[in-house]
C-alpha positions, 0 to 999 in steps of 0.5 A: 419352272420352264414349260415342259413343251419348251425346247432349246434352240442353238442356232444364232438366227433361229435357223433350226426353228425355221427348218424344224417348222418345215421338216416337222414330220421327219423323225430321223432325217439327214443333213449336210452342214457346210461350214459346221463351225462349233458342234453346239454353240450357234449350231444349226444342226445340233437341235436335229442331232439331239432328236436322233438325226445324223449327217455330215459336218464339213469344217476346215478349221482343225480345232473346230473339226476336233470338237465335232469329232468329239461331240458328234459321234453319230455324224461324219465330220470332215476336216476339209472345205467344200467347193466346185472342184477338188484341190487345195486352197489357202484358208485364213483362220481368224483365231479369235472369231473362227466363224469368220474364217474364209477362203475368199480374198475379198472377204479377207480385206473386209476384216480389220487388219489388226484382227489376229489370223493365220493362213494355211492350206486346206484340202477342198472337195467338190460338194457332189463328191462328198455326197457321193462318198457318203452313199448318196443319202436322202438329204433333208436339208443342206446348210451353207455358211462359208463366208463368201465362198457360197457360189463355189459350194453351190456350183460344186453340186450335181443338182440333178442327182443330189437334191436336198429338200431344203437349202439354207444358205447365208446370203448377207455376204454375197460375192458372186450370185449363186441364186440362178444355179438353184433356180435353174435346177427347180429350187424356189426361194421361200423366205429370206430371214434377214441373214439366210435364204431358204430354197425349197426343191420343187418336189418338196414344196408341200413342206411350206404348207402350214409353215406360218402357224408351225413356226409361230408355235415353235418360236413361242416354245423355243428357248435360246441356249444362252437363256437356258444356260442362265436359267440353269445357273440360277437354278443351281444357285437357288438349290445351293441356297435352299440347302444352306437355308435348310441347314440354318433352320436345322441349327436354329432348331437345335439352338432353340432346344438347347435354350429350352433345356437351359431355361428349365434348369435356370433359377431366374424368375422363380420364387425364393422358396423354389430357388432354395429347394432346387439348390438344396436338391442339387447340392444333395445330388452332388453330395451323394455322387461325391460320397459314392465316389469315396466308397469306390 
């Protein structure tokens, strides 16, 4: 059995566990997910959505956007890109690895030329404009994963007016340094997990207190989605086998009862007088039945 304190984490690199440790006391927060990708698989925000949060998903790939609309009814999902200004850009969608899709030419050249893709134009809005259109909500965290386009996204926000408490930004493919923009607006780098950098707003720095203890405890009870799926499949198979076993035991008991009945009627192992007596008894019963049949 799985410990009842366990919970499923969906993010690829434990981003949701780290964010939950920082935002542990927020019951129904608000997130903005730039480069949201799939609504569940490898999602940084789905754990929070399950806990009653809501937010904005920004996803330029139409197929992924449709999935977000279908599975994230409480969220606002936008089929566009986020950048530094409003306009149109050419998105290269890698059809077999949609999470690698990008607006950035330098990133496009990093991929194997044989990897299937198609290019098409996508509307892009400034991040500040998107936040304004949502009514300037209090943002618990902003997550950015846009395959080298991070600088443009960060540049496109008004950091004095729209201030997420935490900014989680993928930092393994930096094409243009954006860290100075955040530090210039009173954000401090808290941790780098090997893939993402987490910046905390000056007014939210208190959230880092007790982080180490909380994240260790959360990580201990975190069950990755693929592990839970494997356990669920094994559990379903075990339940099916248990049903089959119960049916087999029931059939065995039926056969055992039939054998006991046959054993009581069998003459094997009985003495000769007993065999003769039982045979005569049987013949007498058969004769009486036959005689009654004739009378009828």
